[in-house]
C-alpha positions in Angstrom: 5.7 21.9 -7.2 3.3 20.4 -9.6 -0.5 20.9 -9.4 -3.2 18.1 -9.5 -6.9 18.5 -9.3 -9.3 16.5 -7.2 -13.1 16.8 -7.7 -15.5 16.4 -4.8 -19.2 16.8 -4.6 -20.9 19.9 -3.0 -21.7 18.2 0.3 -18.1 16.9 0.8 -16.7 20.3 -0.1 -19.0 21.9 2.5 -17.9 19.5 5.2 -14.3 20.1 4.3 -14.8 23.9 4.6 -16.2 23.3 8.2 -13.0 21.7 9.3 -9.9 23.7 9.9 -7.4 21.4 8.2 -4.8 22.3 5.5 -6.3 19.9 2.9 -3.5 20.2 0.5 -1.0 19.1 3.0 -3.3 16.3 4.3 -3.6 15.0 0.7 0.2 15.3 0.1 0.9 13.3 3.2 -1.7 10.6 2.3 -0.2 10.3 -1.1 3.4 9.9 0.3 2.2 7.3 2.7 0.5 5.3 0.0 3.6 5.5 -2.2 5.8 4.3 0.6 3.4 1.4 1.3 3.3 0.5 -2.5 7.0 0.6 -2.7 7.5 -1.7 0.4 4.9 -4.0 -1.1 6.7 -4.2 -4.5 10.1 -4.7 -2.7 8.6 -7.6 -0.8 7.1 -9.1 -3.9 10.5 -8.8 -5.7 12.3 -10.4 -2.7 9.8 -13.3 -2.6 10.2 -13.9 -6.3 14.0 -13.9 -6.0 13.8 -16.3 -3.0 11.6 -18.6 -5.1 14.2 -18.9 -7.9 17.1 -19.2 -5.4 18.8 -15.8 -6.1 19.1 -15.3 -2.4 20.0 -17.9 0.2 19.9 -17.8 4.0 23.5 -18.4 5.4 24.0 -21.9 6.9 23.1 -21.8 10.6 21.5 -18.4 10.5 18.0 -19.6 11.5 19.3 -21.6 14.5 21.4 -18.7 15.7 18.5 -16.3 15.4 16.1 -18.6 17.3 18.7 -19.1 20.1 19.3 -15.4 20.3 15.6 -14.7 20.6 15.2 -17.3 23.3 18.2 -16.0 25.3 16.7 -12.4 25.4 13.5 -13.6 27.0 
């Protein structure tokens, strides 16, 4: 594993010490979640751009079938 350093002020460090949490694991998980969110956001942006230029197309009749399917499952 690689090491990163995060600086916090004295008051925050004191509060962190008063709570029984594995801060390294907490920060690793927060970073993982943020990376996943950014990757999904970037994928959505890319898809929207590709839809704008017509790179992807919805198959003919797909929307009507999807709406009918949703109505039938109510």
